[in-house]
C-alpha positions as a printed NumPy array, in Angstrom:
array([[ 16.637, -16.019,  -5.946],
       [ 15.002, -17.178,  -2.721],
       [ 13.358, -20.583,  -2.679],
       [ 12.564, -23.219,  -0.125],
       [ 11.318, -26.788,  -0.307],
       [  7.554, -27.166,  -0.563],
       [  5.947, -28.323,   2.677],
       [  5.919, -32.122,   2.752],
       [  9.245, -32.481,   0.9  ],
       [ 12.555, -33.195,   2.549],
       [ 15.937, -34.066,   1.12 ],
       [ 19.319, -35.384,   2.102],
       [ 22.636, -35.731,   0.35 ],
       [ 24.036, -39.225,   0.08 ],
       [ 26.667, -40.63 ,  -2.226],
       [ 27.173, -37.211,  -3.762],
       [ 23.506, -36.931,  -4.838],
       [ 20.472, -35.217,  -3.369],
       [ 17.575, -37.581,  -2.717],
       [ 14.106, -36.214,  -2.044],
       [ 11.141, -37.621,  -0.138],
       [  7.732, -36.272,  -1.078],
       [  5.382, -37.329,   1.724],
       [  2.291, -36.009,  -0.077],
       [  2.952, -38.156,  -3.161],
       [  4.556, -41.06 ,  -1.259],
       [  7.702, -41.209,  -3.378],
       [ 11.463, -40.835,  -3.357],
       [ 13.238, -39.233,  -6.298],
       [ 16.415, -37.547,  -7.534],
       [ 16.854, -34.668,  -9.955],
       [ 18.318, -34.661, -13.437],
       [ 22.026, -33.718, -13.269],
       [ 21.543, -30.146, -14.577],
       [ 18.703, -29.41 , -12.158],
       [ 20.68 , -30.968,  -9.313],
       [ 23.634, -28.66 ,  -9.998],
       [ 21.337, -25.609,  -9.877],
       [ 19.794, -26.932,  -6.633],
       [ 23.281, -27.565,  -5.182],
       [ 24.347, -23.977,  -5.912],
       [ 21.116, -22.717,  -4.328],
       [ 21.683, -24.74 ,  -1.139],
       [ 25.339, -23.648,  -0.916],
       [ 24.437, -20.02 ,  -1.693],
       [ 26.962, -20.102,  -4.532],
       [ 26.663, -17.654,  -7.381],
       [ 24.026, -18.977,  -9.788],
       [ 25.019, -20.073, -13.274],
       [ 23.261, -18.193, -16.107],
       [ 20.933, -21.144, -16.746],
       [ 19.978, -21.666, -13.071],
       [ 16.957, -19.355, -13.099],
       [ 15.2  , -21.462, -15.753],
       [ 16.108, -24.702, -13.988],
       [ 14.931, -23.455, -10.594],
       [ 11.725, -22.128, -12.131],
       [ 11.207, -25.628, -13.532],
       [ 11.552, -27.018,  -9.994],
       [  8.92 , -24.506,  -8.858],
       [  6.584, -25.611, -11.654],
       [  7.103, -29.262, -10.705],
       [  6.131, -28.479,  -7.108],
       [  9.509, -29.155,  -5.506],
       [ 10.373, -25.547,  -4.62 ],
       [  8.275, -22.584,  -3.608],
       [  9.407, -18.954,  -3.919],
       [ 10.217, -17.262,  -0.637],
       [ 10.026, -13.583,   0.258],
       [ 12.709, -13.872,   2.891],
       [ 16.32 , -14.974,   2.668],
       [ 15.516, -18.674,   2.636],
       [ 17.169, -21.64 ,   1.036],
       [ 16.429, -25.356,   1.032],
       [ 17.987, -27.18 ,   3.968],
       [ 18.844, -30.84 ,   3.576],
       [ 18.322, -33.069,   6.586],
       [ 21.524, -33.44 ,   8.594],
       [ 23.334, -36.758,   8.55 ],
       [ 22.64 , -38.911,  11.63 ]])
């Protein structure tokens, strides 16, 4: 499963949660806990849980992630 963040979206991890900024829609948001766990495993390149494919496909449908043909993964912004 290769995905990356859609252009215009960035994220960072703070307080143990991923927070996202969508510049195109001018909003900040977080994910539901189950989707966040699937996203966390994707970022860490951990083995996906059986339910991750459906959750990640949901993030594609929502416009957060886009499929990638190369070995990509979302990259949170580094801490300052």
